N, C-alpha and C positions, 0 to 999 in steps of 0.2 A: 574206438577212435571217434571223436566228435566231428560232426560235419558242420561246416560253415557255409551258409547260403549267401552268395553275393548277389545283390539286386542291382541290375544294370538299368540305366535310363532314369527318367524322372518319376516313374511310378512309385519307387520306394521313398523318394524325397517328399512327395506331396503329403503323406500323413504326418511326417516329422515336422514339416513346415506348418501345417495346420495346428498341431499341438503347441508349437512355439508361439504362434500368433495368439492362441487362446491364453497362454500363460502370461504374455506381455500385456494383453488387454485387461487382465484382472488386477493389475497392480494399482495401489492406492495413489492418489494425487500427491504431489509434494506439498508440504505444509504451506508454502507461499501461494498455492493456487486456490486455497479455500478461504473465503472471506467471511468475517463475522461482523454484524452491524455494530456500529460505534457512533456515538454522538457526544457532544460536549458544548462548552461555552468558553469564550475568550473575553477578558476585560483588561483595560489598561487604566491605571490610576482610578479604579472604581467605576469606570464607565464601559459599557459594552463596545466592542470594536466591530464595526460593520465592514464587510468586503475585504477582510484580511485573508491572505493566502496561507494555508497551513500544509506542510509536507511532513510525512512521517518517514524517517530513515531507519530501516531495520538494523538492530544492533548485531544480528547474526550475519557475519560477513560472507557466509556461503550462499546467501540468497542472490538471485540475479539482480543486476543494477536496475532492471526495468520495474522492479517491485517498489513503488513509491506511492503508498496511499496518500490521499490528499483531501482537502476540504476547502471551502470558502465560507466565511461567516455570513450570516444573514444580518439584517438591520439590528436585531436584538443581541447579536454576538454569538448566537448558537450556530452549530455546524453539524453536518453528518459526513462521516468519512466514506470515501469510495476508493476502490482500487482498479477494478476492471470495468465497472459500469456504475452510473449514479446510484448512490444509496446502498451499495452492496457491502460496504464496510472495509475491513482490513484483515489480513491473515493474522492468526494468533502469534504473539511474540512481543518482545520489548523493542521500543522505538525511541530515537531522539527526534524531537519535534522542532521544526523551524517555523517561524512566524514572520510574515512581512505584510505591512499595510502601506500601500502607496495610493495616494489620491490621484485620480486622472481627471483632467479638465480640458477645456478649450481656451486658447488665447489667440486672437487674431486669425481664427480659422484653422489653427493647428492643434493637434492633440499634445497636451503637456502633462507629463507625469512628475509629481513632486517626489522628493526622496522619501524613503521608508521613514515613517514617524514612530516606529517602535524601536526600542534599544537595539543597537547593532549586533549585540552578541546573539540575538535570536535569529539572525539571518542565515547562519551557517550551521551545519550539523557538527562541525568541529568545535564550535564555541557555545552552542546552546546548552542550557542546563535543564531544559524542559524535557521530561521523559514520560511516556505512557506505556501501559501494557494492555494488549488486547488479548482477551481470553475467549475460548470457545463459548458461543452463545451470544446473547445481547449484552452490549457494553455501554454503560453510562460513565463516561470518563470524568475524573475530577475536574472541577472548573479550573481553567488556566487564568490566573490573576497576576498581571505584571505590575 
């Protein structure tokens, strides 16, 4: 006849909890938490676009909505993508890219924003046809020429 030992109290639970914590601490990060450096350039009608806002929308619908890599173009139209901190890049995957360029100025002491001067289809993830893929490692994205 086999004997079964019943452990009473917290003494038997502590080793089991410790092992469970070790196992959960060893799991890999989800793909959307690891970013890879990515850079590129944007031009419109052959000229670099300065100060344009770029947002990457993951095509993988299982990713959290908070994962929206972005960039802002420099004077020469170049940009570096970031997700969690400046320059960190974007998680590996396929993305739809939105592009918006709005001039901001002052008129009679008030801040005035002009409408987006890039074609409207690039403003929304549902209508843009610009797509990029981020791969593990360093990424030099193809030039975006509108």
